N, C-alpha and C positions, 0 to 999 in steps of 0.2 A: 503495502500499498502504502503512497508516495506521499510525501506531503505538499498545505497552501502555502505560497509564498505569493500573496498580497501584488508582488512589486513585477515577479515574474505574470506575460500574459500566459491567455488557455493554453492549450498543446493547440487548437483551431481558430486562435484571434485573428484573424489577416493583419499583417504587419505591412505599413507601404513603407518601400525602398526611400522614401524622401524624408521619412521620420529622421529624429535622435539616435546613434544607436552606438555602440562600447565598440571601438575595436580595441582591441592589443598590442600593443607595442609589432609585438609579433605573426600577427596578422595582418598589420596593414607594411609589412616585412616580406610574406610572403605574398601579397598582393591582392591580397579579397577587398574587398570590398561590401556596400549596402547589401549592393543587389545581388551581389553573389550567395549573402547571409538569408535573404527571403529566397534565391532560390534552392539550395541545398537543405531548406530546415523542413523537417519531416512534419504532414501532416497525417491526423487519422482520417481511412477510408468513413464518414458515415454507412457504408450500405457496408462493408464487409468487416471495418473494425480493424483493417490491419496500415500497415505507416508506411508511406512514401514521403516521397518528397519533387519539386517540379522535373528539376533534370532524372529523377530516373522515371516517372512520368512522359517527358520528350523522348529518354533515351528504348524505355522498353516497349510502352504501348501504345503511342505514339509512332514509332520506328519508322512504319515505311507507308503512314499519313502525308499524304503529298500536300498536309496544309502545316505538320509540324514547324517547319519552321520559317510558316510564312502568316507569321504574327494571328496566328487559330486563341481562340475568346476563350478556352477550355483547355481545362488541364481533370487526364481520363488516370482512373484508377488502374495500376499495371497488375493489379488482381487480378480482379473482378472486372474493368472494363466500364466500370458507369464512368458515365462524364461528373462534369460539374465545372461552372464558369469559374477563370482566373478569380474575375470580379467577384470579391465578396467569401469568396474563398482561400485566397492564398495571399493575396493583397484588400486593401479595404474597398469600399463601392469607389472608386474612383476613377476614373477612364487614363491623368494623369499615367498612373500607379501602373492598371494595367500596360500599359503602352512602351511604359519605361521598364516593367523586370520581360514582354515581350518581345521587345528590341533588346533584353540585355540576352536573355536564353538561346534568340534567334541567333547573336553571333555566336555566341558559346559553338555553338552546336555547327555552324555551315564552317565556324575558324579549320574544329575540328574536323570536318570533314573535306576541303580543302585541303587539310595538311595529308591528307592519306588519300584523293583524287575520288570519293564516292556522294561527291554533291553527285545529285542526279540533276540531266539535264533541263527546263526548266520545261512546261508544256507548252506547245506551239500556241501563239499570241497570232490577232491578226496576221499581222504584218508578216510574222513568219510562216503563213500559212500559202496567202497570195504571193510571197519570195517563194515560194516549195510550188505553187499551184503558177506563175509565169516561167519557173525552169520546164517543169515538167508538160508546160506547153510549147518551148520554143524544140 
């Protein structure tokens, strides 16, 4: 049985990446920032009761989803596949927080994919489809 600490937020209380947050000198030296602390924070799935982080959600449950690194507004439990909105679950009900944490996680995964040449090419855009059609007709 755990103890209650009134100064610590509860397990599933959304935290804003813009809120004041204590970073130790060691964390700063390692390059840890507020966005990383929010994205790596463990959350409890209301459906199945398992713990997961936003990083774990995007890396495991959303691995093959084409929207995983395109500002997806949801977080998916890697255990039961239930989706929850990021706003109100990971970050407070504020559009700026949602955009900030989405941009951060998207950049982390894009950098990882680029370093291992694993990023999938984007789906055809209208311009790309028109160019492909023009090439096939010529």
